[in-house]
Structures are given as structure tokens and as C-alpha cells.
C-alpha positions as CSV (number, residue, x, y, z in Angstrom):
1,X,-38.8,57.2,64.0
2,X,-37.5,54.2,61.9
3,X,-38.6,51.6,64.4
4,X,-42.2,53.2,64.1
5,X,-42.0,52.8,60.1
6,X,-41.0,49.5,60.3
7,X,-43.4,48.5,62.7
8,X,-46.6,49.9,60.4
9,X,-44.8,48.3,57.6
10,X,-44.8,45.0,59.6
11,X,-48.6,45.4,60.5
12,X,-49.6,46.3,57.1
13,X,-47.7,43.3,55.5
14,X,-49.6,40.8,58.0
15,X,-52.9,42.3,57.2
16,X,-52.4,41.9,53.5
17,X,-51.3,38.7,54.1
18,X,-54.6,38.0,55.9
19,X,-56.6,40.0,53.7
20,X,-55.2,37.3,50.6
21,X,-55.9,34.2,52.7
22,X,-59.3,35.4,53.6
23,X,-59.8,36.2,49.7
24,X,-58.6,32.5,48.9
25,X,-60.8,30.9,51.3
26,X,-63.8,33.4,50.0
27,X,-63.0,32.3,46.4
28,X,-63.0,28.4,47.5
29,X,-66.1,29.1,49.4
30,X,-67.7,30.8,46.3
31,X,-67.1,27.7,44.1
32,X,-68.4,25.3,46.6
33,X,-71.3,27.4,47.1
34,X,-71.8,27.5,43.2
35,X,-71.5,23.4,43.1
36,X,-74.2,23.1,45.6
37,X,-76.5,25.3,44.0
38,X,-76.0,23.5,40.6
39,X,-76.4,20.2,42.5
40,X,-79.8,21.6,44.5
41,X,-80.9,22.8,40.8
42,X,-80.4,19.4,39.3
43,X,-82.5,17.7,42.4
44,X,-85.1,20.3,41.8
45,X,-85.4,19.4,38.1
46,X,-85.1,15.6,39.2
47,X,-88.0,15.9,41.9
48,X,-90.0,18.0,39.3
49,X,-89.6,15.2,36.7
50,X,-90.6,12.6,39.2
51,X,-93.9,14.8,40.3
52,X,-94.8,14.9,36.2
53,X,-94.4,11.0,36.2
54,X,-96.4,11.0,39.3
55,X,-99.1,13.3,38.0
56,X,-99.0,11.1,34.9
57,X,-99.8,8.0,36.9
58,X,-102.5,9.5,38.9
59,X,-104.0,10.7,35.5
60,X,-103.9,7.2,34.1
61,X,-105.4,5.5,37.7
62,X,-108.0,8.2,37.6
63,X,-109.1,7.6,34.1
64,X,-108.8,3.6,34.8
65,X,-111.2,4.2,37.8
66,X,-113.6,5.6,35.6
67,X,-113.8,3.0,33.1
68,X,-116.1,0.1,33.1
69,X,-114.7,-3.4,33.7
70,X,-115.3,-6.2,31.4
71,X,-114.9,-10.0,31.3
72,X,-113.4,-11.7,28.5
73,X,-114.3,-15.1,27.1
74,X,-110.9,-16.9,28.6
75,X,-112.2,-15.5,32.5
76,X,-109.9,-12.7,32.8
77,X,-111.6,-9.0,33.6
78,X,-110.3,-5.9,31.7
79,X,-110.0,-2.7,32.5
80,X,-108.9,-0.1,30.0
81,X,-106.0,-1.6,28.0
82,X,-104.8,-4.1,30.5
83,X,-106.4,-7.4,32.0
84,X,-106.8,-8.0,35.4
85,X,-105.1,-10.8,37.5
86,X,-106.6,-11.2,41.2
87,X,-105.8,-15.1,41.9
88,X,-103.5,-17.9,40.8
89,X,-106.4,-19.5,39.3
90,X,-106.1,-16.6,36.7
91,X,-102.4,-16.4,36.8
92,X,-101.7,-20.4,36.3
93,X,-104.4,-20.0,33.4
94,X,-102.0,-17.4,31.8
95,X,-99.0,-19.3,32.1
96,X,-100.6,-22.2,29.9
97,X,-101.9,-19.8,27.6
98,X,-98.8,-18.3,27.1
99,X,-97.1,-22.0,27.2
100,X,-99.1,-23.2,23.9
101,X,-99.4,-19.9,22.1
102,X,-103.2,-19.1,23.2
103,X,-104.9,-15.8,22.4
104,X,-106.5,-14.2,25.2
105,X,-108.7,-11.8,23.1
106,X,-109.4,-12.7,19.4
107,X,-106.4,-11.3,17.6
108,X,-104.5,-10.6,20.9
109,X,-101.9,-13.0,21.9
110,X,-101.6,-14.1,25.7
111,X,-98.1,-13.5,25.4
112,X,-97.9,-10.0,24.0
113,X,-100.8,-8.8,26.2
114,X,-100.5,-6.0,29.0
115,X,-101.4,-7.3,32.9
116,X,-102.1,-5.7,35.9
117,X,-101.8,-7.5,39.4
118,X,-104.2,-6.8,41.8
119,X,-103.6,-8.6,45.1
120,X,-100.8,-10.4,46.4
121,X,-100.7,-14.2,45.2
122,X,-99.3,-17.3,46.5
123,X,-98.2,-19.8,43.7
124,X,-100.4,-23.5,44.5
125,X,-98.2,-25.1,41.8
126,X,-94.5,-25.7,42.3
127,X,-91.6,-25.0,40.1
128,X,-93.8,-22.5,38.6
129,X,-93.1,-19.8,35.7
130,X,-94.5,-17.7,33.2
131,X,-93.4,-18.1,29.8
132,X,-91.0,-21.1,28.2
133,X,-87.9,-20.6,25.8
134,X,-89.9,-20.9,22.9
135,X,-92.6,-19.0,24.0
136,X,-91.6,-16.4,25.8
137,X,-93.8,-13.4,27.6
138,X,-93.3,-10.4,25.5
139,X,-96.0,-8.5,26.9
140,X,-96.4,-5.7,29.9
141,X,-96.6,-6.9,33.7
142,X,-97.9,-4.1,36.4
143,X,-97.4,-5.5,39.6
144,X,-98.7,-2.4,41.2
145,X,-96.6,-2.9,44.2
146,X,-97.9,-6.8,45.0
147,X,-95.8,-9.9,45.6
148,X,-95.8,-13.2,44.2
149,X,-94.6,-15.9,46.5
150,X,-94.1,-19.6,45.7
151,X,-91.5,-22.5,44.6
152,X,-89.9,-20.8,41.4
153,X,-88.8,-22.7,38.1
154,X,-85.7,-20.6,38.6
155,X,-83.7,-19.6,41.9
156,X,-83.9,-16.2,43.1
157,X,-86.3,-13.2,44.1
158,X,-86.2,-11.4,41.1
159,X,-88.9,-11.2,38.2
160,X,-86.4,-12.9,36.0
161,X,-86.8,-16.0,38.4
162,X,-90.7,-15.9,37.5
163,X,-90.8,-14.9,33.7
164,X,-88.9,-16.3,30.7
165,X,-89.0,-12.9,28.9
166,X,-88.5,-11.8,25.3
167,X,-87.1,-8.6,24.5
168,X,-89.8,-6.5,24.7
169,X,-91.2,-7.7,27.8
170,X,-91.8,-4.8,30.4
171,X,-92.1,-5.7,34.2
172,X,-92.6,-3.1,37.0
173,X,-94.1,-2.7,40.4
174,X,-93.6,-6.5,40.8
175,X,-92.2,-8.0,44.1
176,X,-91.1,-11.4,43.9
177,X,-90.5,-14.3,46.6
178,X,-88.6,-17.5,45.7
179,X,-89.0,-20.1,48.7
180,X,-87.0,-22.5,47.3
181,X,-84.2,-21.1,49.2
182,X,-84.2,-23.2,52.4
183,X,-83.9,-26.0,49.9
184,X,-83.3,-28.8,52.2
185,X,-86.7,-28.1,53.8
186,X,-88.6,-27.4,50.9
187,X,-90.7,-29.9,49.1
188,X,-91.8,-29.9,45.2
189,X,-94.8,-32.0,43.7
190,X,-94.3,-32.8,40.0
191,X,-96.1,-34.8,37.4
192,X,-94.1,-36.3,34.1
193,X,-96.6,-37.6,31.7
194,X,-94.6,-36.7,28.3
195,X,-91.5,-36.6,26.8
196,X,-91.5,-32.6,27.2
197,X,-92.0,-32.4,30.9
198,X,-89.3,-35.4,31.3
199,X,-86.9,-32.7,30.1
200,X,-88.4,-29.5,31.8
201,X,-88.5,-31.4,35.2
202,X,-84.7,-32.6,34.6
203,X,-83.8,-28.8,33.8
204,X,-85.6,-28.0,36.7
205,X,-84.4,-30.2,39.5
206,X,-80.8,-29.5,38.5
207,X,-81.5,-25.7,38.9
208,X,-82.8,-26.3,42.4
209,X,-80.3,-29.1,43.8
210,X,-81.3,-29.9,47.2
211,X,-84.9,-29.7,47.5
212,X,-87.1,-32.6,48.4
213,X,-89.2,-34.4,45.6
214,X,-92.5,-36.2,45.5
215,X,-92.6,-37.3,41.6
216,X,-95.9,-38.7,39.8
217,X,-95.2,-40.2,36.8
218,X,-98.5,-40.3,34.4
219,X,-97.3,-42.2,31.3
220,X,-95.7,-45.9,31.8
221,X,-93.5,-45.5,28.8
222,X,-91.6,-42.5,29.5
223,X,-87.8,-42.3,29.5
224,X,-87.1,-41.5,33.0
225,X,-83.2,-42.1,33.3
226,X,-82.0,-39.0,33.9
227,X,-84.6,-37.7,36.2
228,X,-83.9,-41.0,38.3
229,X,-80.4,-40.6,38.2
230,X,-80.8,-37.0,40.0
231,X,-82.7,-38.6,42.6
232,X,-80.2,-40.9,43.4
233,X,-77.9,-37.7,43.7
234,X,-80.2,-36.1,45.8
235,X,-80.7,-39.2,48.2
236,X,-77.1,-39.6,48.3
237,X,-76.6,-36.1,49.7
238,X,-79.5,-36.0,51.9
239,X,-79.7,-39.2,53.6
240,X,-77.9,-38.3,56.8
241,X,-80.4,-35.5,57.4
242,X,-83.5,-36.4,59.0
243,X,-87.0,-35.5,57.9
244,X,-85.4,-35.4,54.4
245,X,-87.1,-37.4,51.9
246,X,-87.7,-38.2,48.0
247,X,-90.6,-40.2,46.2
248,X,-91.5,-41.5,42.8
249,X,-95.1,-43.0,42.0
250,X,-96.9,-44.2,39.3
251,X,-100.8,-42.8,39.0
252,X,-101.8,-42.8,35.1
253,X,-104.2,-39.5,34.3
254,X,-106.4,-41.5,33.1
255,X,-106.8,-44.9,34.8
256,X,-109.1,-46.9,32.0
257,X,-106.2,-46.1,29.5
258,X,-104.7,-49.5,28.0
259,X,-101.1,-49.2,29.5
260,X,-98.8,-52.0,28.3
261,X,-95.6,-51.4,30.4
262,X,-94.4,-49.7,33.4
263,X,-90.8,-48.9,32.2
264,X,-90.9,-45.6,33.3
265,X,-90.8,-47.0,36.9
266,X,-88.0,-49.3,36.7
267,X,-84.9,-46.7,37.1
268,X,-86.4,-45.6,40.1
269,X,-85.7,-49.0,41.9
270,X,-82.0,-47.9,41.9
271,X,-82.3,-44.6,43.4
272,X,-81.7,-45.9,46.8
273,X,-78.7,-47.4,46.1
274,X,-77.0,-50.4,44.7
275,X,-77.7,-52.8,47.7
276,X,-81.4,-51.8,48.3
277,X,-82.2,-51.6,44.4
278,X,-81.3,-55.5,44.2
279,X,-83.7,-56.4,47.1
280,X,-86.3,-54.2,45.5
281,X,-85.6,-55.7,41.9
282,X,-85.6,-59.1,43.2
283,X,-88.9,-58.3,45.1
284,X,-90.3,-57.1,42.1
285,X,-89.4,-60.3,40.1
286,X,-90.6,-62.5,42.8
287,X,-94.0,-60.8,42.8
288,X,-94.3,-61.0,38.9
289,X,-95.8,-57.2,39.1
290,X,-94.2,-53.4,38.5
291,X,-93.2,-51.1,40.8
292,X,-95.6,-49.0,41.7
293,X,-94.1,-46.2,44.2
294,X,-90.9,-45.8,46.2
295,X,-90.5,-43.4,49.0
296,X,-87.0,-42.6,50.6
297,X,-87.0,-41.1,54.1
298,X,-84.8,-40.7,57.1
299,X,-86.3,-40.7,60.2
300,X,-84.2,-40.2,63.4
301,X,-81.5,-42.0,62.3
302,X,-82.7,-44.9,60.6
303,X,-83.1,-44.8,56.3
304,X,-86.5,-46.0,55.3
305,X,-87.5,-47.2,51.9
306,X,-91.0,-48.2,51.5
307,X,-92.1,-49.4,48.2
308,X,-95.3,-50.8,46.6
309,X,-95.5,-53.8,43.7
310,X,-98.6,-54.4,41.9
311,X,-100.3,-55.1,38.5
312,X,-102.6,-53.0,36.0
313,X,-105.8,-55.2,35.7
314,X,-106.2,-54.4,32.0
315,X,-110.0,-54.9,31.9
316,X,-110.7,-52.5,35.4
317,X,-109.8,-48.9,36.4
318,X,-107.4,-49.9,39.2
319,X,-105.0,-52.1,40.6
320,X,-105.7,-55.9,41.7
321,X,-106.2,-56.5,45.2
322,X,-103.0,-58.5,45.5
323,X,-100.9,-55.3,45.4
324,X,-98.0,-55.3,48.2
325,X,-95.8,-53.1,50.2
326,X,-92.9,-53.4,51.9
327,X,-90.0,-51.4,54.1
328,X,-86.7,-51.4,54.1
329,X,-85.0,-50.2,57.2
330,X,-81.3,-49.8,58.3
331,X,-79.3,-47.3,60.1
332,X,-79.3,-46.4,63.9
333,X,-82.3,-46.5,66.1
334,X,-81.7,-45.0,70.0
335,X,-78.4,-45.6,69.9
336,X,-78.5,-49.4,68.7
337,X,-77.3,-50.3,65.6
338,X,-80.2,-51.6,62.8
339,X,-79.1,-54.0,60.1
340,X,-81.0,-54.0,56.7
341,X,-84.5,-55.0,57.5
342,X,-87.0,-55.9,54.7
343,X,-90.7,-56.0,56.4
344,X,-93.8,-56.6,54.7
345,X,-96.8,-54.6,55.3
346,X,-100.4,-56.4,54.7
347,X,-103.0,-55.1,52.1
348,X,-105.9,-53.3,52.5
349,X,-107.9,-51.6,50.3
350,X,-107.5,-48.4,52.6
351,X,-103.5,-49.3,52.5
352,X,-103.7,-48.8,48.6
353,X,-105.6,-45.9,48.6
354,X,-103.1,-44.0,51.2
355,X,-100.1,-44.5,48.6
356,X,-102.1,-43.7,45.9
357,X,-102.4,-40.5,48.0
358,X,-98.8,-40.0,48.7
359,X,-98.6,-36.5,49.0
360,X,-99.2,-36.9,52.5
361,X,-96.7,-40.2,53.1
362,X,-94.4,-39.5,55.6
363,X,-93.3,-41.1,59.0
364,X,-92.4,-40.0,62.3
365,X,-90.4,-41.3,66.2
366,X,-93.1,-42.0,68.3
367,X,-94.0,-44.4,71.4
368,X,-96.8,-46.1,69.8
369,X,-97.2,-48.7,72.7
370,X,-95.8,-46.6,75.4
371,X,-92.9,-49.1,76.7
372,X,-90.9,-46.1,76.7
373,X,-89.1,-46.9,73.6
374,X,-89.5,-45.1,70.3
375,X,-91.3,-46.5,67.4
376,X,-92.3,-45.8,63.7
377,X,-95.7,-44.4,62.9
378,X,-96.2,-43.9,59.4
379,X,-99.0,-42.0,57.8
380,X,-100.1,-43.3,54.7
381,X,-102.4,-40.6,53.5
382,X,-105.8,-39.6,53.9
383,X,-109.5,-40.9,53.0
384,X,-113.0,-40.1,53.8
385,X,-116.2,-39.9,52.4
386,X,-119.9,-38.9,54.0
387,X,-119.1,-40.7,57.1
388,X,-116.5,-38.4,57.7
389,X,-112.7,-38.3,57.1
390,X,-109.6,-40.3,58.5
391,X,-105.8,-40.5,58.3
392,X,-104.4,-43.6,57.5
393,X,-101.6,-45.2,59.4
394,X,-99.6,-48.0,60.0
395,X,-97.2,-49.0,62.8
396,X,-93.6,-50.6,63.3
397,X,-92.8,-51.0,66.7
398,X,-89.4,-51.3,68.1
399,X,-88.6,-54.7,69.8
400,X,-86.0,-53.5,72.2
401,X,-85.0,-57.3,73.3
402,X,-84.5,-58.3,69.5
403,X,-83.1,-54.9,68.5
404,X,-85.4,-54.8,65.5
405,X,-88.4,-53.3,64.2
406,X,-91.5,-55.6,64.0
407,X,-94.7,-54.8,61.9
408,X,-97.6,-54.0,64.8
409,X,-101.1,-55.4,63.6
410,X,-103.3,-54.5,66.1
411,X,-102.6,-50.5,66.0
412,X,-106.0,-48.8,64.5
413,X,-105.3,-48.2,60.5
414,X,-108.0,-45.2,60.2
415,X,-107.8,-42.6,63.0
416,X,-109.2,-39.3,63.5
417,X,-107.1,-38.1,66.3
418,X,-103.6,-39.3,68.0
419,X,-103.3,-38.6,71.7
420,X,-100.3,-40.4,72.7
421,X,-99.6,-38.0,75.6
422,X,-102.9,-39.5,77.1
423,X,-102.1,-43.1,75.9
424,X,-104.9,-43.3,73.5
425,X,-105.8,-43.0,69.6
426,X,-109.5,-42.1,68.2
427,X,-111.7,-42.8,65.4
428,X,-114.9,-40.8,64.7
429,X,-117.4,-41.0,61.9
430,X,-120.9,-42.0,60.7
431,X,-122.7,-45.1,59.4
432,X,-125.6,-44.2,57.1
433,X,-127.4,-40.9,58.3
434,X,-128.4,-42.0,61.9
435,X,-125.4,-43.1,63.6
436,X,-122.5,-41.6,64.8
437,X,-119.9,-43.0,66.8
438,X,-116.8,-42.1,68.6
439,X,-114.2,-44.9,69.3
440,X,-111.0,-44.8,71.6
441,X,-108.3,-47.1,71.4
442,X,-105.7,-47.8,74.2
443,X,-102.7,-50.5,74.8
444,X,-103.8,-53.3,77.4
445,X,-101.5,-56.3,77.9
446,X,-99.2,-54.9,74.8
447,X,-102.2,-54.5,72.1
448,X,-104.4,-51.7,71.2
449,X,-108.0,-52.6,72.1
450,X,-111.1,-50.8,71.8
451,X,-111.4,-49.1,75.3
452,X,-114.3,-46.7,75.5
453,X,-117.1,-46.1,72.5
454,X,-119.8,-43.4,72.4
455,X,-122.7,-44.1,69.5
456,X,-125.5,-41.9,68.9
457,X,-128.3,-43.1,67.1
458,X,-131.2,-41.5,65.8
459,X,-134.6,-43.6,66.1
460,X,-137.2,-42.6,63.5
461,X,-140.4,-43.5,66.1
462,X,-144.6,-43.3,64.3
463,X,-146.9,-43.1,67.4
464,X,-150.5,-42.5,66.2
465,X,-150.4,-39.4,65.2
466,X,-147.0,-38.1,66.1
467,X,-144.0,-38.6,64.2
468,X,-140.7,-37.9,65.7
469,X,-137.1,-38.9,65.8
470,X,-135.7,-40.2,69.2
471,X,-132.0,-39.8,70.0
472,X,-130.3,-42.8,72.0
473,X,-126.7,-42.1,73.3
474,X,-124.9,-45.3,74.5
475,X,-121.8,-45.6,76.2
476,X,-119.6,-48.6,76.1
477,X,-116.1,-49.9,78.3
478,X,-114.2,-52.7,77.3
479,X,-116.9,-53.5,75.0
480,X,-119.4,-53.4,77.3
481,X,-122.7,-51.2,77.6
482,X,-122.6,-49.1,80.9
483,X,-125.1,-46.9,80.1
484,X,-127.7,-45.3,77.9
485,X,-129.2,-42.0,77.6
486,X,-132.6,-40.7,75.6
487,X,-131.6,-36.9,74.0
488,X,-134.8,-34.8,74.1
489,X,-133.0,-33.1,71.1
490,X,-130.0,-32.8,69.3
491,X,-129.7,-28.8,69.7
492,X,-129.0,-28.8,73.4
493,X,-125.7,-30.7,72.8
494,X,-126.6,-32.8,76.0
495,X,-123.9,-34.9,75.4
496,X,-121.0,-32.2,75.8
497,X,-122.1,-32.3,79.6
498,X,-122.6,-36.0,79.8
499,X,-119.3,-37.0,78.2
500,X,-117.3,-33.6,77.9
501,X,-114.0,-36.0,77.7
502,X,-115.4,-37.9,74.4
503,X,-116.9,-34.5,72.4
504,X,-115.4,-35.3,69.2
505,X,-118.2,-34.4,67.1
506,X,-117.4,-30.9,67.2
507,X,-114.2,-31.3,65.9
508,X,-114.8,-31.1,62.1
């Protein structure tokens, strides 16, 4: 009997213990459930708040959609309380207006107004910014979910990289992409024409320490020592990377302005280093002119320095025709050392114009005369007119026997198409309104000559009562006329079937 009572007591104790554990777990689960319910309630309140904000925005957008769009005298569309921005031209105008403290409308400061972006924008100006330290942006800018891409004045993919903001500025819904991040392969083109621009440019270049730079000087009396020092540091760091370049040139904003000195260009002759700087200085002194242009570039193992020297004719708009151009080359070419070479480039009007348009100046490694050795092709820029447009070129040939470069005078200077894979280059254009031509050049006995030419002449004829045009197509080979065709009309495009390999008029 006692045993049964003890067993029952033990069972009761076990059951009480289990009940106590279950009760404890229930209390713990109950506490967790209460916490989850409170969190859920907070989230519901947050969602409700977001929903209210969304409804308010929808109401605002709906209100804007019913408002009429107007245009201000400064060229900005306006809807409601916002000035609308659709393209880079408007954004650039806004930047300039803020910089000078202008009003976007009478009584409304451009720096304090509200703006809304209506499209993605790609900046067409390098080191772009909105607002300055002296005149910060203090208004409201609604990006409306759009992007602004470009090379910004301050590094980073944030609105702070694009805007110099005051304390009251509000920026929302805007995404910014800074294209300066791949700095060693990015290029910026800058113009300096005032003391303020000098200080601003020096600051920008220090904040973006590795980008390639094309610099234009617009005032010959500026103090450019600090900027030249920055470019020299850049070249010292980048000259071992193929394709890297920096340059500086003098192009006055007003060619008719009286310019007494080009002191601003003097510091740049030393950005290539002491040895090359002395060669440049001596050459400038010998020719009695001014340094107009300097471009440093590394191509396939050689370092190249192109520089131009000239003297401004005070009574004319342009430089004198005795301007000269030079190239310094040093390094390694196809595994062979290249000692310092100083080559002169003969003057042509095209050549000078090419350097004036130095934004497209560059060199590349190409087998120009098809002898199996790589040479230096120099692209000087673009020229054009009513007769067509051309790329302007020069060529430096690698002499395998002498292991030196030499100027290659037979290479055509103005070309429309390069087809080195087919061992030819092509010029194409028009003389007047009635003479079109396609000229093919290839290497014969080591020099470039005209190998083929196709000429289309528009001949006006008057025969009694009938007035008409006759179209004569002539094909030449090695300078000799091979055959002539009389075309019935230009609309039939007969030359496409006659000479499909020379159909370059269609290429624009």
C-alpha cells in the first residue's frame, strides 16, 4: 500500500514539474508574441505613414499635371512652383546663373529656386558643378528618379560631388554617376581664361589626380606656374602607361585681341622634364617665337612630345605662316631602345589648323608603309567645308636599318578613310558643286602614290530647246584614264554597280 502511495506521489510531482515547465514556456512564448504584435503594429503605422506620403505625392503630381506649363524669359519651362530641366543646355545655364548670382525670374534668385529634372542628363562639360563656395545652391532640386552622368568637379557618386550646397538646400530623387572613377583612362578638356579659372582648375586637378588633361589657355598673361606643376606631376606618374597623355595650348578667345606676351605658356615647356624642357627652350629661342602648343603622349613603348612654335601677327587674326612643329621621341620600339630624337614637321595650313583643333590630336602604332614594322601615325585633327570633311594626318616611319624614326612626306595629309588592312588610304570630297572625287593611295616602291581615282563631273548642256545635265564618270588607274561612263541620272546610283569597291560617296 505504501508503495502505491509513493508511486502516485512521484507521478504527481513529475506532472507538477512538467506543468511548471509548460507554464514557463507559455509565459515566454506569450512575451515573444506580445513583442511581435507590437513590432507588427509599428510596421503597420510606418506603412500607413508611407501610404499617406505617397497619397500626398500623388495629389501633388496630379495637381501639377493639371497646371499649364509656361516658359520664363531665361528659357526655363515652369510648372507650378518648379522650374523644369530637360537637357544639359538648361542645366549648364542654371550653373552659370548661380555662379554669377543671377535671377531666374525677376525677384527670384536662381540659387534659391526649386527645380525638377524630367530626363536623364549626360554632362557635355568636364569637371561640372552646380554652385560654388562663394555662391552655393540653396534651393530645392527634385531629380524625380533621374540620373546625371559626367565628369564631376568633386569625386564620388553622390549629390555632394555635383552640388556645392548651402544649409537650406534640398536634393531628392536624384542619382549621380561620376565618370572620373576610371581616372587613368578618363580625359578632361579645360579652358583657362581668368585668374579665378586658374585657381579653380588647380583645385579640380588636385581633387582628380590621375585623369588625362587637354588644357586650353585663353589669356597670354596668366600665372600658370601651379597648373604646369600639376601637369608635370601627372606626366611623371603616367608616362609609363601606353595611351596616357596631357597637353596645353594657347587659343585666345578673341583672335583679334591685342596680345603682347605669351608668358602663360612658358611654364608648360618644362612639364616633360628637365632634359626635354631644355630642348624645347633652345628651339623656342632659336626660332624667336612663342610656345603655342605642347602634347605629351606614350605610344607602344615610346614617349612622344609634340610642340608648336609661332609668333602672333599683331595686325591679323591668326598666327604667321612660318609656325613650326616638332616632335621629341624617346623610349623603346619593338624591343629596341630609341635614343632621344628631335624631328621637325614641315608647315602646312592644314597642319596648323589641325593643332588648333588639338582636342582630337593623338598618335597610334600602325604599319604605315606595309614593310612589317610598326610606325607612328599622327592624327592632327579634323578639317572640312562645303567639299567634305577630312581627318588630318602625318606619319613617322620606323627605319629598321637605322633603328630611328623618320618623317614620311609621301603619306597623304587629308584623308577620309584608312584601310591599312587593304594596304591603302582614301581621300574623298568635292570641288565646287559639279566635281566629286574618290582618290585611293597605296605604297609603290616605298612611297604613297595615287593608284586609283574615280571622278564624277556634272556637265550642264544647252541644246536648242532642251536644257539638261550630263553626268560623266571617269576611272583612272596609276594616273591614266582607263574608261569613261555617261550616266543617265544620279538617282539610279549606277556607279554602285560599276565600281562597288569605290562607293565612298555614300559614307557621308
